[in-house]
Each structure stands twice: as C-alpha cells, then as structure tokens.
N, C-alpha and C positions, 0 to 999 in steps of 0.2 A: 291216815294209813298211808304208808311210802307207796307212789306209784311208781312203777319201772316202765318208761316207755321207749318202747323198741319199735319197729315198720310194723305201717299198716297190715293189719291179717291181709292175705290173700287178692292179688291182684288178678284180672280176668286176664286169662292168655291172648296176645295181640300177635295178628297175622299181619295186619298192614301199617306200613310207615306212620300213617295219619291219625290211624286209631291209636299207634301207641303212644303220640304225641298228647291227644284228648286226653286219655288217660292218666299218662303223666302228670298232667298239667291238673287236674282231678286231685291227686295223689298228694301235689303240693297242697293244695287248697285245706285238704284235708289235717294234712297234719300243721299247717298254723294254726287251724282252729282248736288242735289238743292242744297247741301250748297257749292260746286266747284262755283255754277252760282249764288249765293245770291248777290254779290258785281256788279255783271254784271245786275241784274234784276233792281239793284235801279237804274243803270248809265243811262239806257236805259229807264226806266219810270221819270228818271227825265229831260232826254232828250225829252220827249213825251210833257211833262207839260211843256217844255220852246218853243217846236217848233211848236206842234199842236195849232190849233187854238179852245178854249174853243166851248163845247157845253152841255147843263146843262140839260141834262135829269134826273130826279131825280127817284131814285128808293128805293123801302122797300125792304128788304135784311135778309133773314132766309138763313145762309149758315149751314147745319152740317158739320161735319168732316167727313163722310163719306156717301154716298148715300145706300150703300149696304152694312149692316153686316150680315158675314158668320158665320159659326159654331165657326173657329179658330180667330177670331177677336176679339179684346176687346169692349165688349159691352157696356163700357160707350161713349158716345156720348157727343161732345161739340158744343153746337149750338149756332151762334154769332146772334147778330140783330140789322142790321144796317140802316142808310138812308144815300144813297153815289150816287154819279156818278160811276157808274161802270166801266167804260173804261176809265176814266182819274184819277181816284183813289179820287178822292175827297169825304171829310166826310163832313155831316152838324149834327149839333148838334141835338142829339135827346133825351126827356126826357123819363122817364120810361112806355112804354104801356101802353094803356087802358086795354087791355086782352093780354095774351099770354098761348098757350096751346098745346095739342096734341089729334088728336084724332087716336084710336086702336079699333078695333073692333068693330065700331060706338057709342063708350064711349069718351068723350070728358074727358081729368084730365087739370086743371086749374094748370099751370106752374106758373103765375106771380110772387109767393112769392119767386121762387128761382133763379130770374133774380138780377145777380150783373153788379157794372157799371164797364167799362172799358173805356180805352181812347185810340182814333188813328188820325193819321191826312195825308194826302199827301205830297208828296213830294216839292210842292210849298206854303203848309199850313203852315203859321209861329206860328199854335197853335194846340193844340188836341181838338178833340171834342169826347163826350161821344157817347160811342155804349153799347150795352149789350151783356152778356153771362151768358150760362148754361150749366150745364153736367146733362145728361138726361143717365140711367139706364136701357138699353134695357133687358127684361126680358121673353119675349113673340114673338114666331113667329109672321110674319104679314105686314102691311103697316100702317107708322106709319107719319098721316099728321102734321107737325107743324106750327102753324099758327100764326099769329099776328094784333091786330088791333092797330094801336100808337094814339098817342093824336094828334089835329089836330097840321100841321105845318104852320105856317106864313110864307110868301115866299113875300118878296115887291117885287122882281123884276115882277112876275105877278099877284101883286094886289089880290090875294088869298090865301086861306087855303088847305093844300094837307094832305089828310088821304090816304095810301095805305094799303091795307088789302091782309097780304102778306101771300103765303103758300111751303111749300117744304115737299117731301114725303120720308120714308125713306124706305127700304125694310128690313127686317128682317127672317134671318135663313129659309129662302127659300118659305116659307108662301106668297104669290104672291094673297093679298085679300086687299082691301079696298081703292085703289089706288085711284079710282074716285068717293068714296064718297063727298056728299055734304058737308060741314061745315057748312053752315047758316050764313055767315058773310053776308054784305048790298051788297056786289059784292064779285063777284071770280069768277076765272076761274076754269074750269072742264079741266080735262087730257082727252082726248081721246085716244092718245097716253100711253099708259104705261110709267109714269113718271122716270125710272130706266133702267138701263142698254142699253143704248143708246150708240152707236156708235157716233163717227164725220160723219157728212152727211147724220144722220137719219130726218125722218120728223117729228115735234111735233105738235101736235094736238091740240087743246082746244076748248071750249067752253065759252064765256064771257056771265055771269051772274050778274042781278041788282035784288036783293028782289027777285032770284030764277026765273026769266024768262028772257031769251035770250034777248042780245042786238043786234040789226040789226045794220049791219054794223059798229061796232067799231074798233078805232083806234086803233092799239096795234104797241106798241114801243119795239124791242127787245135789248139787249146790251148784250156784253159779259164783265163776271168781269176779268179785266187784272191782279187780284192778285189771280188767280184759280192755288190752291197747285199744284207743278209740271210745270206749263206754265216757258219754259225756253225760251218762244220766244215773247218779249210785243209787242203788238199790235200796231202799230203807224199809225193811220189814215191820209191817206192823203189831207181829207179835210174832213171839216164838216159832208157832207149827210152818211159818213162812221163809225161814232160814233155810231148813234142810226138808227137802222134800223127798219122802218114804214111796214105793213101789213096791210089790212083792214080784217075786218070779214065779211063774208056773210049776207044775210038775215036772217041767224036763230043763228048768233052769233058767227058761228065756222070758225077758222083762221088756217092756217096751217105757219111752216116756217122749213128748213134745217139748220140744225147749222154747221158752216165751219170749224170749231178749235175745240179741245178737252180742258174739263174746265165748267165754269158753265156759263149759260145763264139764262139770266132773261126776262119773258116777262109782260106786263105792259100795260094794258088795261084802259085808260084813258075817264072817263063819269065827267060831271058838276052832283053834288048832287043836290035832291029837296030839300035840308036844308042848312039854310044860319048860318054864326057865328060871332058876334058882332068884333070888332078889332078898338082899339080908338075911340070907340061910333059910329062906323058904320056898318051896317052889310054888310058881305062880304062873295062872292060865295066861295063855297069849290069843287075842284077838286078829286074826289074819284080814286081811283086806283086800278084794281084787278092784282096781279102781283103772279107768280108763277117761283121757279126755279129750271133747272132741268141741270141733268150732264151729260158732254158725255166725252168718251175715244177715243182714236185711236185703230184703228184694229190693231194688229200684230201677 
C-alpha cells in the first residue's frame, strides 16, 4: 500500500513556552520513528494484500492533515478526497466531485474549484488511480465541516451506482461550535459525540438522516484506515468479518461504536436511493451512503 505521510495528528494545545518546547521535541522524535518504520509499513501491508482474503467495502473518504488546529499549528490544512477500501488500501478511480465545500459558523463555502487531481494505488494494484486534494487556510476559530458529493460510481460487481456523501470535522483555535450542524446533503450522519478530541476506545454515536429525516434501523459499516498517519502496526485481519464492522441503528437512526485503535475511522450508512441512473441503456439502482470520518489517538 502506498502511504501518504503528513503531519502527526493533533497536538495538545500548549499555553507555556517550556511546554511547547517539550511537545515539539516529542513531535520531532515521533516523526523520526515514522520515517524509520516506513519500509516496515510497506512490507506489512504488502503481506496483508497477499495473505488476507479481500473484502470490498467501499468508502468515500475526506481526510484532513489535522483534526484539531491549535494556536501554534500551521493553519494550512491539506485535505484529500478518495474513494477507497480503507483497510485493504485499494483505490478506485474518482472523477472530479459534483460538489465539495466547507461549513463554518453556519455558512457554506464552495471549494470545488480548488481541487487538484493526484494519483495513488495499493501495493497489489498495478496502476494508479485518481483522487483529489486541496489546501485550505484556517482563518477563524470554530468547527469546519468539510463535505463532498461525488459523481455516481458504477460498480459492475454490484450492478449499481454508488454515491457516498462524506463529511469530516476539523476544530480550530479552541472554539467548539458547529460540529453537529446539518449540512443538508441528501443523506448524512449527524454526530451526537463531538467528533474530535477522541481517545482510543471512546464511543462514537451518530444519527443517520435521509432528506433530513432519521433512517430507522440503518445498517452502518465501520472500517479503519490502515494508512492513518503514525500507524506503525498495520492491521492484518484474520478473516473477512474483521475487515468491515457492522452495527445497526435504532428506530431513530442512532448508532454507536467504540473505536479500538488510534487513527482514522470511517462510518458509512448505506441505503437504496429513491432514484435511478441509466447505464448501457438500462436504468440501474443507486446505493447512497452517509459517511463520516473521525480520528482517535492513544491516551499516554
């Protein structure tokens, strides 16, 4: 699997210069460790690709370079948009999304024009696939919810189109406000747990909505992003059911899951759309997914 190493996830806010010095020294040591383990990552993931039976759970992904931006951080975020199998590391070809933006303080900003294409592939994929990336400058405190609506993806193995409406929230400069706002997508997950500042083992709870209304007993797939920055222990699932976890929402569309490992976790609630799309002259069904990404870190 090809890994993209960007800055270490969230630093603790530092108020005193001595604390900042200690923290920054620790960050430099962690960065050196990631560099030393880079080749080990590649070997382990290549082994996983060869040894583990495939499980093809699709996930839209919106992954920022940081989930919490504090005063001393670089305010420039890199955001990557992909269509992937998170645990296996497989990429699917992704055309430019239909919409991409950010919601802050109740206002949406269109960022579609800022997207640039990039290429990536998994260790057992013999060609590269398109994903999208952009840089975004944080200027004000508050919560920033990045969201994407992709073009429908034709999946011949399932004989249907797939559209994953995907979100992620970044907190900036100490103001915790806006993380549970509704973006207004056709389907979306509304977090009931604040979606940042999460420790490994914390319970994430959300509600699945379709056209603004709860989806009773929605099935939610959960998967770990194996190329989470800082992950020095690649997950090698012993059997297919370990690749994608599955939980059922209750009658109000509410679900919960406790995340057992540090890194990025994706939640995808999948339902059948009430509209069709033509393929080769025939109308085909559309699977729409409400996807939400959160990041956890170990308590040390």
